[in-house]
PDB file of N, CA, C and O in Angstrom:
ATOM      1  N   MET A   1       0.719  -1.188   0.132  1.00  0.00           N
ATOM      2  CA  MET A   1       0.151  -0.086   0.099  1.00  0.00           C
ATOM      3  C   MET A   1       0.993   1.298   0.020  1.00  0.00           C
ATOM      4  O   MET A   1       1.875   1.549   0.841  1.00  0.00           O
ATOM      5  N   MET A   2       0.672   2.105  -0.957  1.00  0.00           N
ATOM      6  CA  MET A   2       1.327   3.453  -0.979  1.00  0.00           C
ATOM      7  C   MET A   2       1.088   4.439   0.154  1.00  0.00           C
ATOM      8  O   MET A   2       0.001   4.992   0.319  1.00  0.00           O
ATOM      9  N   PRO A   3       2.270   4.656   1.013  1.00  0.00           N
ATOM     10  CA  PRO A   3       2.073   5.648   1.984  1.00  0.00           C
ATOM     11  C   PRO A   3       1.849   6.997   1.767  1.00  0.00           C
ATOM     12  O   PRO A   3       1.918   7.707   2.770  1.00  0.00           O
ATOM     13  N   PHE A   4       1.577   7.578   0.613  1.00  0.00           N
ATOM     14  CA  PHE A   4       1.320   8.959  -0.115  1.00  0.00           C
ATOM     15  C   PHE A   4       0.270   8.969  -0.834  1.00  0.00           C
ATOM     16  O   PHE A   4      -0.043   8.041  -1.580  1.00  0.00           O
ATOM     17  N   THR A   5      -0.510  10.228  -0.653  1.00  0.00           N
ATOM     18  CA  THR A   5      -1.756  10.328  -1.498  1.00  0.00           C
ATOM     19  C   THR A   5      -1.048  10.920  -2.948  1.00  0.00           C
ATOM     20  O   THR A   5       0.107  11.334  -3.053  1.00  0.00           O
ATOM     21  N   ASP A   6      -2.085  10.837  -4.037  1.00  0.00           N
ATOM     22  CA  ASP A   6      -1.774  11.207  -5.172  1.00  0.00           C
ATOM     23  C   ASP A   6      -1.110  12.563  -5.092  1.00  0.00           C
ATOM     24  O   ASP A   6      -0.072  12.846  -5.691  1.00  0.00           O
ATOM     25  N   GLU A   7      -1.724  13.301  -4.380  1.00  0.00           N
ATOM     26  CA  GLU A   7      -1.454  14.772  -4.514  1.00  0.00           C
ATOM     27  C   GLU A   7      -0.048  15.072  -3.610  1.00  0.00           C
ATOM     28  O   GLU A   7       0.616  16.098  -3.756  1.00  0.00           O
ATOM     29  N   ASP A   8       0.268  14.045  -2.697  1.00  0.00           N
ATOM     30  CA  ASP A   8       1.567  13.894  -2.206  1.00  0.00           C
ATOM     31  C   ASP A   8       2.843  13.687  -3.222  1.00  0.00           C
ATOM     32  O   ASP A   8       3.943  14.233  -3.134  1.00  0.00           O
ATOM     33  N   LEU A   9       2.443  12.854  -4.097  1.00  0.00           N
ATOM     34  CA  LEU A   9       3.500  12.223  -5.169  1.00  0.00           C
ATOM     35  C   LEU A   9       3.547  13.231  -6.117  1.00  0.00           C
ATOM     36  O   LEU A   9       4.665  13.303  -6.626  1.00  0.00           O
ATOM     37  N   LEU A  10       2.654  14.135  -6.597  1.00  0.00           N
ATOM     38  CA  LEU A  10       2.847  14.979  -7.496  1.00  0.00           C
ATOM     39  C   LEU A  10       3.917  15.975  -7.686  1.00  0.00           C
ATOM     40  O   LEU A  10       4.378  16.244  -8.795  1.00  0.00           O
ATOM     41  N   PRO A  11       4.396  16.646  -6.315  1.00  0.00           N
ATOM     42  CA  PRO A  11       5.457  17.409  -6.632  1.00  0.00           C
ATOM     43  C   PRO A  11       6.868  16.729  -6.546  1.00  0.00           C
ATOM     44  O   PRO A  11       7.796  17.424  -6.960  1.00  0.00           O
ATOM     45  N   PRO A  12       7.151  15.580  -6.112  1.00  0.00           N
ATOM     46  CA  PRO A  12       8.438  14.884  -6.132  1.00  0.00           C
ATOM     47  C   PRO A  12       8.404  14.166  -7.671  1.00  0.00           C
ATOM     48  O   PRO A  12       9.396  14.121  -8.398  1.00  0.00           O
ATOM     49  N   VAL A  13       7.296  13.705  -7.969  1.00  0.00           N
ATOM     50  CA  VAL A  13       7.508  13.091  -9.381  1.00  0.00           C
ATOM     51  C   VAL A  13       7.824  14.073 -10.381  1.00  0.00           C
ATOM     52  O   VAL A  13       8.784  13.912 -11.134  1.00  0.00           O
ATOM     53  N   THR A  14       7.007  15.176 -10.439  1.00  0.00           N
ATOM     54  CA  THR A  14       7.179  16.185 -11.618  1.00  0.00           C
ATOM     55  C   THR A  14       8.443  16.728 -11.273  1.00  0.00           C
ATOM     56  O   THR A  14       8.972  17.010 -12.348  1.00  0.00           O
ATOM     57  N   SER A  15       9.210  17.025 -10.340  1.00  0.00           N
ATOM     58  CA  SER A  15      10.448  17.501 -10.133  1.00  0.00           C
ATOM     59  C   SER A  15      11.383  16.333 -10.640  1.00  0.00           C
ATOM     60  O   SER A  15      12.192  16.842 -11.417  1.00  0.00           O
ATOM     61  N   ILE A  16      11.620  14.885 -10.512  1.00  0.00           N
ATOM     62  CA  ILE A  16      12.354  14.240 -10.898  1.00  0.00           C
ATOM     63  C   ILE A  16      12.190  14.151 -12.533  1.00  0.00           C
ATOM     64  O   ILE A  16      13.188  14.272 -13.244  1.00  0.00           O
ATOM     65  N   ILE A  17      11.058  13.962 -13.021  1.00  0.00           N
ATOM     66  CA  ILE A  17      10.792  13.873 -14.341  1.00  0.00           C
ATOM     67  C   ILE A  17      11.267  15.109 -15.163  1.00  0.00           C
ATOM     68  O   ILE A  17      11.666  14.903 -16.309  1.00  0.00           O
ATOM     69  N   GLU A  18      11.254  16.411 -14.654  1.00  0.00           N
ATOM     70  CA  GLU A  18      11.365  17.409 -15.293  1.00  0.00           C
ATOM     71  C   GLU A  18      13.156  17.636 -14.854  1.00  0.00           C
ATOM     72  O   GLU A  18      13.658  18.224 -15.812  1.00  0.00           O
ATOM     73  N   SER A  19      14.057  17.416 -13.943  1.00  0.00           N
ATOM     74  CA  SER A  19      15.298  17.721 -13.741  1.00  0.00           C
ATOM     75  C   SER A  19      16.165  16.351 -14.089  1.00  0.00           C
ATOM     76  O   SER A  19      17.338  16.477 -14.440  1.00  0.00           O
ATOM     77  N   LYS A  20      15.605  15.144 -13.992  1.00  0.00           N
ATOM     78  CA  LYS A  20      16.570  13.990 -14.214  1.00  0.00           C
ATOM     79  C   LYS A  20      16.019  13.317 -15.576  1.00  0.00           C
ATOM     80  O   LYS A  20      16.759  13.201 -16.552  1.00  0.00           O
ATOM     81  N   ILE A  21      14.678  12.880 -15.584  1.00  0.00           N
ATOM     82  CA  ILE A  21      14.469  11.764 -16.767  1.00  0.00           C
ATOM     83  C   ILE A  21      14.352  12.881 -18.004  1.00  0.00           C
ATOM     84  O   ILE A  21      15.092  12.639 -18.957  1.00  0.00           O
ATOM     85  N   ALA A  22      13.634  13.906 -18.096  1.00  0.00           N
ATOM     86  CA  ALA A  22      13.524  14.433 -19.328  1.00  0.00           C
ATOM     87  C   ALA A  22      14.711  14.943 -20.092  1.00  0.00           C
ATOM     88  O   ALA A  22      14.780  14.807 -21.313  1.00  0.00           O
ATOM     89  N   PRO A  23      15.705  15.567 -19.336  1.00  0.00           N
ATOM     90  CA  PRO A  23      16.844  15.615 -19.929  1.00  0.00           C
ATOM     91  C   PRO A  23      17.715  14.469 -20.645  1.00  0.00           C
ATOM     92  O   PRO A  23      18.385  14.555 -21.673  1.00  0.00           O
ATOM     93  N   MET A  24      17.518  13.429 -19.842  1.00  0.00           N
ATOM     94  CA  MET A  24      18.343  12.096 -20.380  1.00  0.00           C
ATOM     95  C   MET A  24      17.669  11.736 -21.816  1.00  0.00           C
ATOM     96  O   MET A  24      18.294  11.516 -22.853  1.00  0.00           O
ATOM     97  N   LEU A  25      16.042  11.721 -21.625  1.00  0.00           N
ATOM     98  CA  LEU A  25      15.444  11.351 -22.950  1.00  0.00           C
ATOM     99  C   LEU A  25      15.747  12.580 -24.042  1.00  0.00           C
ATOM    100  O   LEU A  25      15.832  12.183 -25.204  1.00  0.00           O
ATOM    101  N   ALA A  26      15.894  13.790 -23.866  1.00  0.00           N
ATOM    102  CA  ALA A  26      15.973  14.678 -24.836  1.00  0.00           C
ATOM    103  C   ALA A  26      17.312  14.414 -25.391  1.00  0.00           C
ATOM    104  O   ALA A  26      17.309  14.606 -26.607  1.00  0.00           O
ATOM    105  N   ARG A  27      18.306  14.090 -24.989  1.00  0.00           N
ATOM    106  CA  ARG A  27      19.578  13.722 -25.611  1.00  0.00           C
ATOM    107  C   ARG A  27      19.299  12.742 -27.005  1.00  0.00           C
ATOM    108  O   ARG A  27      20.023  12.805 -27.998  1.00  0.00           O
ATOM    109  N   ASP A  28      18.235  11.922 -26.895  1.00  0.00           N
ATOM    110  CA  ASP A  28      17.944  11.062 -27.904  1.00  0.00           C
ATOM    111  C   ASP A  28      16.646  11.562 -28.833  1.00  0.00           C
ATOM    112  O   ASP A  28      16.126  10.898 -29.730  1.00  0.00           O
ATOM    113  N   GLY A  29      16.301  12.740 -28.445  1.00  0.00           N
ATOM    114  CA  GLY A  29      15.291  13.362 -29.363  1.00  0.00           C
ATOM    115  C   GLY A  29      13.979  12.872 -28.765  1.00  0.00           C
ATOM    116  O   GLY A  29      12.902  13.065 -29.330  1.00  0.00           O
ATOM    117  N   GLY A  30      14.111  12.184 -27.520  1.00  0.00           N
ATOM    118  CA  GLY A  30      12.671  11.756 -26.954  1.00  0.00           C
ATOM    119  C   GLY A  30      12.115  12.702 -25.821  1.00  0.00           C
ATOM    120  O   GLY A  30      12.958  13.395 -25.251  1.00  0.00           O
ATOM    121  N   ALA A  31      10.933  12.806 -25.464  1.00  0.00           N
ATOM    122  CA  ALA A  31      10.297  13.535 -24.378  1.00  0.00           C
ATOM    123  C   ALA A  31       9.583  12.585 -23.483  1.00  0.00           C
ATOM    124  O   ALA A  31       9.380  11.417 -23.816  1.00  0.00           O
ATOM    125  N   ILE A  32       9.127  13.189 -22.118  1.00  0.00           N
ATOM    126  CA  ILE A  32       8.134  12.595 -21.543  1.00  0.00           C
ATOM    127  C   ILE A  32       7.194  13.508 -21.044  1.00  0.00           C
ATOM    128  O   ILE A  32       7.589  14.661 -20.873  1.00  0.00           O
ATOM    129  N   ALA A  33       5.888  13.195 -20.742  1.00  0.00           N
ATOM    130  CA  ALA A  33       4.916  13.906 -20.078  1.00  0.00           C
ATOM    131  C   ALA A  33       4.267  13.411 -18.958  1.00  0.00           C
ATOM    132  O   ALA A  33       3.835  12.259 -19.000  1.00  0.00           O
ATOM    133  N   LEU A  34       4.132  14.052 -18.016  1.00  0.00           N
ATOM    134  CA  LEU A  34       3.287  13.225 -16.560  1.00  0.00           C
ATOM    135  C   LEU A  34       1.954  13.728 -17.086  1.00  0.00           C
ATOM    136  O   LEU A  34       1.783  14.934 -17.262  1.00  0.00           O
ATOM    137  N   LEU A  35       0.964  12.798 -17.354  1.00  0.00           N
ATOM    138  CA  LEU A  35      -0.531  12.753 -17.548  1.00  0.00           C
ATOM    139  C   LEU A  35      -1.095  13.227 -16.120  1.00  0.00           C
ATOM    140  O   LEU A  35      -1.479  14.344 -15.773  1.00  0.00           O
ATOM    141  N   THR A  36      -1.021  11.998 -15.390  1.00  0.00           N
ATOM    142  CA  THR A  36      -1.921  12.241 -14.035  1.00  0.00           C
ATOM    143  C   THR A  36      -1.190  11.056 -13.182  1.00  0.00           C
ATOM    144  O   THR A  36      -0.517  10.183 -13.731  1.00  0.00           O
ATOM    145  N   ILE A  37      -1.397  11.127 -11.822  1.00  0.00           N
ATOM    146  CA  ILE A  37      -1.102  10.399 -10.696  1.00  0.00           C
ATOM    147  C   ILE A  37      -2.570   9.783 -10.262  1.00  0.00           C
ATOM    148  O   ILE A  37      -3.381  10.582  -9.793  1.00  0.00           O
ATOM    149  N   LYS A  38      -2.928   8.472 -10.390  1.00  0.00           N
ATOM    150  CA  LYS A  38      -4.121   8.174  -9.622  1.00  0.00           C
ATOM    151  C   LYS A  38      -3.859   6.686  -9.101  1.00  0.00           C
ATOM    152  O   LYS A  38      -3.306   5.763  -9.700  1.00  0.00           O
ATOM    153  N   ASP A  39      -4.422   6.712  -7.793  1.00  0.00           N
ATOM    154  CA  ASP A  39      -4.165   5.716  -6.999  1.00  0.00           C
ATOM    155  C   ASP A  39      -2.679   5.093  -6.870  1.00  0.00           C
ATOM    156  O   ASP A  39      -2.423   3.927  -6.569  1.00  0.00           O
ATOM    157  N   GLY A  40      -2.022   5.822  -7.078  1.00  0.00           N
ATOM    158  CA  GLY A  40      -0.335   5.676  -6.828  1.00  0.00           C
ATOM    159  C   GLY A  40       0.237   5.027  -7.866  1.00  0.00           C
ATOM    160  O   GLY A  40       1.291   4.394  -7.813  1.00  0.00           O
ATOM    161  N   LYS A  41      -0.606   5.217  -9.016  1.00  0.00           N
ATOM    162  CA  LYS A  41       0.038   4.849 -10.398  1.00  0.00           C
ATOM    163  C   LYS A  41       0.241   6.161 -10.917  1.00  0.00           C
ATOM    164  O   LYS A  41      -0.563   7.082 -10.779  1.00  0.00           O
ATOM    165  N   VAL A  42       1.545   6.241 -11.635  1.00  0.00           N
ATOM    166  CA  VAL A  42       2.078   7.460 -12.358  1.00  0.00           C
ATOM    167  C   VAL A  42       1.780   7.196 -13.759  1.00  0.00           C
ATOM    168  O   VAL A  42       2.277   6.191 -14.267  1.00  0.00           O
ATOM    169  N   TYR A  43       1.001   7.999 -14.487  1.00  0.00           N
ATOM    170  CA  TYR A  43       0.814   7.814 -15.935  1.00  0.00           C
ATOM    171  C   TYR A  43       1.546   8.787 -16.497  1.00  0.00           C
ATOM    172  O   TYR A  43       1.411   9.983 -16.237  1.00  0.00           O
ATOM    173  N   VAL A  44       2.392   8.285 -17.332  1.00  0.00           N
ATOM    174  CA  VAL A  44       3.189   9.098 -18.372  1.00  0.00           C
ATOM    175  C   VAL A  44       3.126   8.813 -20.031  1.00  0.00           C
ATOM    176  O   VAL A  44       2.725   7.781 -20.571  1.00  0.00           O
ATOM    177  N   GLN A  45       3.512   9.730 -20.521  1.00  0.00           N
ATOM    178  CA  GLN A  45       3.562   9.445 -21.922  1.00  0.00           C
ATOM    179  C   GLN A  45       4.980   9.708 -22.505  1.00  0.00           C
ATOM    180  O   GLN A  45       5.534  10.781 -22.268  1.00  0.00           O
ATOM    181  N   LEU A  46       5.579   8.751 -23.263  1.00  0.00           N
ATOM    182  CA  LEU A  46       6.767   8.865 -23.833  1.00  0.00           C
ATOM    183  C   LEU A  46       6.456   9.635 -25.175  1.00  0.00           C
ATOM    184  O   LEU A  46       5.496   9.249 -25.841  1.00  0.00           O
ATOM    185  N   GLN A  47       7.193  10.673 -25.598  1.00  0.00           N
ATOM    186  CA  GLN A  47       6.934  11.279 -26.782  1.00  0.00           C
ATOM    187  C   GLN A  47       8.053  11.462 -27.885  1.00  0.00           C
ATOM    188  O   GLN A  47       9.102  10.827 -27.772  1.00  0.00           O
ATOM    189  N   GLY A  48       7.885  12.167 -28.761  1.00  0.00           N
ATOM    190  CA  GLY A  48       9.170  12.715 -29.685  1.00  0.00           C
ATOM    191  C   GLY A  48       9.717  11.311 -30.087  1.00  0.00           C
ATOM    192  O   GLY A  48       8.978  10.378 -30.402  1.00  0.00           O
ATOM    193  N   ALA A  49      10.912  11.253 -30.055  1.00  0.00           N
ATOM    194  CA  ALA A  49      11.834  10.035 -30.594  1.00  0.00           C
ATOM    195  C   ALA A  49      11.217   8.857 -29.835  1.00  0.00           C
ATOM    196  O   ALA A  49      11.088   7.864 -30.552  1.00  0.00           O
ATOM    197  N   CYS A  50      10.896   8.741 -28.861  1.00  0.00           N
ATOM    198  CA  CYS A  50      10.358   7.678 -28.113  1.00  0.00           C
ATOM    199  C   CYS A  50       9.273   6.765 -28.466  1.00  0.00           C
ATOM    200  O   CYS A  50       9.191   5.594 -28.097  1.00  0.00           O
ATOM    201  N   VAL A  51       8.257   7.540 -29.379  1.00  0.00           N
ATOM    202  CA  VAL A  51       7.183   7.058 -29.811  1.00  0.00           C
ATOM    203  C   VAL A  51       7.677   6.119 -30.981  1.00  0.00           C
ATOM    204  O   VAL A  51       8.325   6.531 -31.943  1.00  0.00           O
ATOM    205  N   GLY A  52       7.272   4.734 -30.773  1.00  0.00           N
ATOM    206  CA  GLY A  52       7.492   3.807 -31.839  1.00  0.00           C
ATOM    207  C   GLY A  52       9.135   3.177 -31.959  1.00  0.00           C
ATOM    208  O   GLY A  52       9.646   2.456 -32.815  1.00  0.00           O
ATOM    209  N   CYS A  53       9.705   3.805 -30.676  1.00  0.00           N
ATOM    210  CA  CYS A  53      11.061   3.189 -30.859  1.00  0.00           C
ATOM    211  C   CYS A  53      11.242   1.921 -30.002  1.00  0.00           C
ATOM    212  O   CYS A  53      10.777   1.884 -28.863  1.00  0.00           O
ATOM    213  N   SER A  54      11.980   0.774 -30.589  1.00  0.00           N
ATOM    214  CA  SER A  54      11.923  -0.420 -29.970  1.00  0.00           C
ATOM    215  C   SER A  54      12.456  -0.257 -28.523  1.00  0.00           C
ATOM    216  O   SER A  54      11.836  -0.867 -27.652  1.00  0.00           O
ATOM    217  N   ALA A  55      13.454   0.436 -28.182  1.00  0.00           N
ATOM    218  CA  ALA A  55      14.010   0.725 -26.765  1.00  0.00           C
ATOM    219  C   ALA A  55      12.747   1.214 -25.859  1.00  0.00           C
ATOM    220  O   ALA A  55      12.732   0.738 -24.724  1.00  0.00           O
ATOM    221  N   SER A  56      11.848   1.964 -26.149  1.00  0.00           N
ATOM    222  CA  SER A  56      11.158   2.558 -25.253  1.00  0.00           C
ATOM    223  C   SER A  56      10.541   1.729 -24.154  1.00  0.00           C
ATOM    224  O   SER A  56      10.331   2.343 -23.108  1.00  0.00           O
ATOM    225  N   GLY A  57      10.185   0.353 -24.190  1.00  0.00           N
ATOM    226  CA  GLY A  57       9.979  -0.245 -23.020  1.00  0.00           C
ATOM    227  C   GLY A  57      10.977  -0.399 -21.915  1.00  0.00           C
ATOM    228  O   GLY A  57      10.679  -0.414 -20.721  1.00  0.00           O
ATOM    229  N   SER A  58      12.418  -0.534 -22.500  1.00  0.00           N
ATOM    230  CA  SER A  58      13.388  -0.500 -21.755  1.00  0.00           C
ATOM    231  C   SER A  58      13.676   0.993 -21.036  1.00  0.00           C
ATOM    232  O   SER A  58      13.946   0.984 -19.835  1.00  0.00           O
ATOM    233  N   THR A  59      13.633   2.006 -21.602  1.00  0.00           N
ATOM    234  CA  THR A  59      13.863   3.417 -21.287  1.00  0.00           C
ATOM    235  C   THR A  59      12.540   3.543 -19.998  1.00  0.00           C
ATOM    236  O   THR A  59      12.774   4.049 -18.900  1.00  0.00           O
ATOM    237  N   LEU A  60      11.364   3.064 -20.333  1.00  0.00           N
ATOM    238  CA  LEU A  60      10.381   3.160 -19.369  1.00  0.00           C
ATOM    239  C   LEU A  60      10.709   2.427 -17.991  1.00  0.00           C
ATOM    240  O   LEU A  60      10.341   2.864 -16.901  1.00  0.00           O
ATOM    241  N   LYS A  61      11.438   1.272 -18.173  1.00  0.00           N
ATOM    242  CA  LYS A  61      11.800   0.319 -17.171  1.00  0.00           C
ATOM    243  C   LYS A  61      13.117   0.773 -16.344  1.00  0.00           C
ATOM    244  O   LYS A  61      13.123   0.810 -15.114  1.00  0.00           O
ATOM    245  N   PHE A  62      14.020   1.051 -16.995  1.00  0.00           N
ATOM    246  CA  PHE A  62      15.245   1.245 -16.622  1.00  0.00           C
ATOM    247  C   PHE A  62      15.805   2.553 -16.414  1.00  0.00           C
ATOM    248  O   PHE A  62      16.896   2.711 -15.866  1.00  0.00           O
ATOM    249  N   VAL A  63      14.911   3.728 -16.942  1.00  0.00           N
ATOM    250  CA  VAL A  63      15.106   5.079 -16.925  1.00  0.00           C
ATOM    251  C   VAL A  63      14.056   5.710 -15.879  1.00  0.00           C
ATOM    252  O   VAL A  63      14.372   6.204 -14.797  1.00  0.00           O
ATOM    253  N   VAL A  64      12.766   5.605 -16.389  1.00  0.00           N
ATOM    254  CA  VAL A  64      11.760   6.108 -15.747  1.00  0.00           C
ATOM    255  C   VAL A  64      11.534   5.620 -14.437  1.00  0.00           C
ATOM    256  O   VAL A  64      11.703   6.305 -13.428  1.00  0.00           O
ATOM    257  N   GLU A  65      11.077   4.203 -14.444  1.00  0.00           N
ATOM    258  CA  GLU A  65      10.703   3.884 -13.171  1.00  0.00           C
ATOM    259  C   GLU A  65      11.762   3.529 -12.153  1.00  0.00           C
ATOM    260  O   GLU A  65      11.473   3.350 -10.970  1.00  0.00           O
ATOM    261  N   LYS A  66      13.038   3.424 -12.641  1.00  0.00           N
ATOM    262  CA  LYS A  66      14.257   3.297 -11.664  1.00  0.00           C
ATOM    263  C   LYS A  66      14.303   4.354 -11.003  1.00  0.00           C
ATOM    264  O   LYS A  66      14.320   4.241  -9.777  1.00  0.00           O
ATOM    265  N   GLU A  67      14.334   5.608 -11.567  1.00  0.00           N
ATOM    266  CA  GLU A  67      14.326   6.900 -10.998  1.00  0.00           C
ATOM    267  C   GLU A  67      13.607   7.460 -10.027  1.00  0.00           C
ATOM    268  O   GLU A  67      13.905   8.094  -9.015  1.00  0.00           O
ATOM    269  N   LEU A  68      12.280   7.001 -10.674  1.00  0.00           N
ATOM    270  CA  LEU A  68      11.032   7.520  -9.635  1.00  0.00           C
ATOM    271  C   LEU A  68      10.961   6.380  -8.437  1.00  0.00           C
ATOM    272  O   LEU A  68      10.588   6.774  -7.332  1.00  0.00           O
ATOM    273  N   LYS A  69      11.242   5.231  -8.577  1.00  0.00           N
ATOM    274  CA  LYS A  69      10.994   4.148  -7.553  1.00  0.00           C
ATOM    275  C   LYS A  69      12.134   4.515  -6.479  1.00  0.00           C
ATOM    276  O   LYS A  69      11.798   4.623  -5.300  1.00  0.00           O
ATOM    277  N   ALA A  70      13.439   4.704  -6.847  1.00  0.00           N
ATOM    278  CA  ALA A  70      14.562   4.984  -6.179  1.00  0.00           C
ATOM    279  C   ALA A  70      14.153   6.187  -5.219  1.00  0.00           C
ATOM    280  O   ALA A  70      13.765   6.041  -4.060  1.00  0.00           O
ATOM    281  N   ALA A  71      14.280   7.210  -5.781  1.00  0.00           N
ATOM    282  CA  ALA A  71      13.738   8.549  -5.422  1.00  0.00           C
ATOM    283  C   ALA A  71      12.295   8.669  -4.471  1.00  0.00           C
ATOM    284  O   ALA A  71      12.202   9.494  -3.563  1.00  0.00           O
ATOM    285  N   ILE A  72      11.564   8.035  -4.711  1.00  0.00           N
ATOM    286  CA  ILE A  72      10.095   8.256  -4.194  1.00  0.00           C
ATOM    287  C   ILE A  72       9.658   6.802  -3.179  1.00  0.00           C
ATOM    288  O   ILE A  72       9.702   6.796  -1.949  1.00  0.00           O
ATOM    289  N   HIS A  73       9.308   5.816  -3.916  1.00  0.00           N
ATOM    290  CA  HIS A  73       9.066   4.332  -3.423  1.00  0.00           C
ATOM    291  C   HIS A  73       8.916   3.292  -4.172  1.00  0.00           C
ATOM    292  O   HIS A  73       8.303   3.216  -5.237  1.00  0.00           O
ATOM    293  N   PRO A  74       9.675   2.210  -3.414  1.00  0.00           N
ATOM    294  CA  PRO A  74       9.824   1.282  -4.703  1.00  0.00           C
ATOM    295  C   PRO A  74       8.725   0.453  -5.145  1.00  0.00           C
ATOM    296  O   PRO A  74       8.780  -0.433  -5.998  1.00  0.00           O
ATOM    297  N   GLU A  75       7.564   0.890  -4.372  1.00  0.00           N
ATOM    298  CA  GLU A  75       6.133   0.261  -5.222  1.00  0.00           C
ATOM    299  C   GLU A  75       5.605   0.959  -6.172  1.00  0.00           C
ATOM    300  O   GLU A  75       4.663   0.433  -6.766  1.00  0.00           O
ATOM    301  N   LEU A  76       5.934   1.977  -6.485  1.00  0.00           N
ATOM    302  CA  LEU A  76       5.617   3.109  -7.415  1.00  0.00           C
ATOM    303  C   LEU A  76       5.287   2.431  -8.692  1.00  0.00           C
ATOM    304  O   LEU A  76       6.181   1.767  -9.217  1.00  0.00           O
ATOM    305  N   GLU A  77       4.231   2.500  -9.212  1.00  0.00           N
ATOM    306  CA  GLU A  77       3.854   1.712 -10.360  1.00  0.00           C
ATOM    307  C   GLU A  77       3.881   2.740 -11.538  1.00  0.00           C
ATOM    308  O   GLU A  77       3.107   3.687 -11.397  1.00  0.00           O
ATOM    309  N   ILE A  78       4.489   2.723 -12.450  1.00  0.00           N
ATOM    310  CA  ILE A  78       4.496   3.534 -13.875  1.00  0.00           C
ATOM    311  C   ILE A  78       3.895   3.008 -15.087  1.00  0.00           C
ATOM    312  O   ILE A  78       4.195   1.892 -15.512  1.00  0.00           O
ATOM    313  N   VAL A  79       2.915   3.901 -15.758  1.00  0.00           N
ATOM    314  CA  VAL A  79       2.022   3.292 -16.737  1.00  0.00           C
ATOM    315  C   VAL A  79       2.419   4.342 -17.921  1.00  0.00           C
ATOM    316  O   VAL A  79       2.048   5.514 -17.856  1.00  0.00           O
ATOM    317  N   ASN A  80       3.182   3.854 -18.984  1.00  0.00           N
ATOM    318  CA  ASN A  80       3.251   4.668 -20.161  1.00  0.00           C
ATOM    319  C   ASN A  80       1.806   4.660 -20.859  1.00  0.00           C
ATOM    320  O   ASN A  80       1.210   3.595 -21.020  1.00  0.00           O
ATOM    321  N   VAL A  81       1.321   5.764 -21.226  1.00  0.00           N
ATOM    322  CA  VAL A  81      -0.037   5.683 -21.904  1.00  0.00           C
ATOM    323  C   VAL A  81       0.418   6.169 -23.655  1.00  0.00           C
ATOM    324  O   VAL A  81       1.147   7.116 -23.950  1.00  0.00           O
ATOM    325  N   PRO A  82      -0.180   5.319 -24.512  1.00  0.00           N
ATOM    326  CA  PRO A  82       0.217   5.399 -25.546  1.00  0.00           C
ATOM    327  C   PRO A  82      -0.629   6.547 -26.057  1.00  0.00           C
ATOM    328  O   PRO A  82      -1.668   6.856 -25.473  1.00  0.00           O
ATOM    329  N   GLN A  83      -0.188   7.208 -27.178  1.00  0.00           N
ATOM    330  CA  GLN A  83      -0.836   8.302 -27.986  1.00  0.00           C
ATOM    331  C   GLN A  83      -2.046   8.037 -28.298  1.00  0.00           C
ATOM    332  O   GLN A  83      -2.220   6.994 -28.928  1.00  0.00           O
ATOM    333  N   GLY A  84      -3.039   8.737 -28.018  1.00  0.00           N
ATOM    334  CA  GLY A  84      -4.448   8.563 -28.284  1.00  0.00           C
ATOM    335  C   GLY A  84      -5.034   7.949 -27.337  1.00  0.00           C
ATOM    336  O   GLY A  84      -6.243   8.082 -27.529  1.00  0.00           O
ATOM    337  N   LEU A  85      -4.814   7.260 -26.282  1.00  0.00           N
ATOM    338  CA  LEU A  85      -5.481   6.554 -25.204  1.00  0.00           C
ATOM    339  C   LEU A  85      -5.458   7.353 -24.008  1.00  0.00           C
ATOM    340  O   LEU A  85      -5.611   6.758 -22.942  1.00  0.00           O
ATOM    341  N   GLU A  86      -5.272   8.759 -24.002  1.00  0.00           N
ATOM    342  CA  GLU A  86      -5.067   9.724 -22.575  1.00  0.00           C
ATOM    343  C   GLU A  86      -6.515   9.538 -21.929  1.00  0.00           C
ATOM    344  O   GLU A  86      -6.670   9.640 -20.712  1.00  0.00           O
ATOM    345  N   ASP A  87      -7.570   9.259 -22.803  1.00  0.00           N
ATOM    346  CA  ASP A  87      -8.949   9.448 -22.030  1.00  0.00           C
ATOM    347  C   ASP A  87      -9.294   8.016 -21.621  1.00  0.00           C
ATOM    348  O   ASP A  87     -10.459   7.837 -21.265  1.00  0.00           O
ATOM    349  N   LYS A  88      -8.454   6.955 -21.615  1.00  0.00           N
ATOM    350  CA  LYS A  88      -8.823   5.417 -21.536  1.00  0.00           C
ATOM    351  C   LYS A  88      -8.036   5.100 -20.451  1.00  0.00           C
ATOM    352  O   LYS A  88      -7.933   3.876 -20.367  1.00  0.00           O
ATOM    353  N   LEU A  89      -7.424   5.698 -19.564  1.00  0.00           N
ATOM    354  CA  LEU A  89      -6.397   5.433 -18.298  1.00  0.00           C
ATOM    355  C   LEU A  89      -6.873   4.067 -17.671  1.00  0.00           C
ATOM    356  O   LEU A  89      -6.174   3.060 -17.562  1.00  0.00           O
ATOM    357  N   GLN A  90      -8.188   4.211 -17.276  1.00  0.00           N
ATOM    358  CA  GLN A  90      -8.656   3.043 -16.638  1.00  0.00           C
ATOM    359  C   GLN A  90      -8.608   1.683 -17.197  1.00  0.00           C
ATOM    360  O   GLN A  90      -8.707   0.657 -16.524  1.00  0.00           O
ATOM    361  N   GLU A  91      -8.429   1.746 -18.649  1.00  0.00           N
ATOM    362  CA  GLU A  91      -8.147   0.328 -19.296  1.00  0.00           C
ATOM    363  C   GLU A  91      -7.104  -0.104 -19.631  1.00  0.00           C
ATOM    364  O   GLU A  91      -7.025  -1.040 -20.427  1.00  0.00           O
ATOM    365  N   LEU A  92      -5.898   0.576 -19.012  1.00  0.00           N
ATOM    366  CA  LEU A  92      -4.539   0.517 -19.304  1.00  0.00           C
ATOM    367  C   LEU A  92      -4.067  -0.312 -18.071  1.00  0.00           C
ATOM    368  O   LEU A  92      -2.877  -0.599 -17.939  1.00  0.00           O
TER     369      LEU A  92
END
């Protein structure tokens, strides 16, 4: 069980994405957007060169998840929302 509310998670998650993760992805022409946090799940969208890139699954796991879990909580769940499915989060 996550010891934080979604509201508690928003500032640190936003900060880590903006300061650490986005610059890493930008070096390869990629980008990331934080869509929302619901029930302790962080919904992000890999963008730019990440879309359709075969390495985007590893990027999510070894960059995005690793950074957020290490900095915030090991049980944090990160969900990449494919383009076009932003309004169908409950189905992901």
